[in-house]
Each structure stands twice: as C-alpha cells, then as structure tokens.
Phi, psi and omega in degrees: 000280175261140172243152178305326182292343177292338188240050180288145176245007182238190176057084181289130178235158175292145176275173189304299188292313181296335176293328181272330187270314179069282189289153178301323178295314179299325176289326170298319172301320175300315180296317179295318178296323177296316180295319179296319175296314178302314180296319175299313183294339178278341184254353176260117185246136174262123181304126175209140187260137001268354185237133175302145182263129167253171181260017184301315177292328175298317182291314178307303182296322177297319177299313177301314187288329182261335187266332186091174186296307186294309184288322177297314178297322175296326178290317178297321180292321174301319180295314183295316180300320178298316178288326180299322182278001173099010174285147189279063184267338182273170185288327187223023179160189176203173178089171182298321178300315176301315181296333180271354182277195186313326183271355186304316179297323179293324179291320173297321177300323180301310180299306184303316177298316182293321176297314178297314178297324178297318180296315173300324175294326176292344180253015171099004187284005181255004187270343181229152180295331184291314184292318182295317179298318178294317179297314180297319177299316174304315181296319177295323182293322179299310180303313182289324176301309184284327180290310181286326176302310180295320179296323176303318181296340182260325183231004181091157185296312183298317178287325175301314181290316179300317183258338188251359179227294186311313184295345187257353188297318176298316177299322180292323181296316179298317180294325178302313181292321177299313182291321177300326175277320183285317184294316176297328178298316182296323174295321179299319179290328174293326179293329180295330183286000000 
C-alpha cells in the first residue's frame, strides 16, 4: 500500500505549473489565474446540509500541489491582498474587517496550507494518490487548526467545532479523493508530452 519512498522530504523537483510556465510573465499569468479560480470557487456554492459546500479548499490545496511553495504562496498572498483592499474575492465580504472576522483564521490557513503543500509537491508528493491524499489531509489539518483556533477566540471551542469544522468534514473528504486521483493524473499526462 504505502512505501517509505512515497513520503520523501528531500530531493526538490519542480512542481507542475512552474515546470509548464517557465517565464516570469507566464508565472504572473498563473498567479492571476489562480486568484480568479479562488474567487470563483468562493462564490460557487453546492447545496450541502447543514452548510453549503464551496470548492475553495480544493482550489487552495490544488494550487499548493500544482504551483509549488513560492508560486502557490504568491497566489494566495495576491488573493488575500485583493480581499484586503475590498475586491469581492471572498465568499461573504471583503476588507480588513471581514478578514478579522470569523473566517480570518481560515484565510491565514489557506496561505499556510498552500505553501506547505507546495513544498511537499516540490519534493515529489504529487506523483501518487497516496502521497497526494496524505498532503491534502495535512493541508486540511493546517486550515482547520488555524481556522477553528481563530474562531474559538470569537465564539468558544464548542461552537467553533460545531459550526467551523464538523459540517465541512464530508465535503473535504470528497475533495481529498478528487485531488488524490486528479493530481497524479495531471503528472502522468505531463510525462507523456
């Protein structure tokens, strides 16, 4: 099932998008495309009980896994900066007041998770479903530690878990499966070129 070689933390390799884009201009376009995807994913809701499901965490973690740490981090910083200056990129508001509200910890978690997953991608964690699943799980844990931690400071632990974690676990499990199958598939297609 799992082999020790699946979970290397050394041997930096290029991640998917920087390998395809190369030039600084193309990487800037990739960052802008990532910001656009994040914005769209925040506004497209799938009816899910009790909380609507967005594809935002899938896109955040996917950016980390395909862009690498540096480009993924730059994309998330661009997204956060756009929201900070008032552009309507977030699911429910914009500006500094929104970022300091209940979702603030999740937004910081998005950045941290993208950078960590990008670093793992650069070490080859995108090549098999097992390592992608492990990385995606790590990314979700990072997002929830920061998000629920921040939310706890506003509404207490019990309510933070009840409203900021539990409703999203099934949807995140589904997104993890999608990524675990999709990212290695993209790499296999790249190898064929």
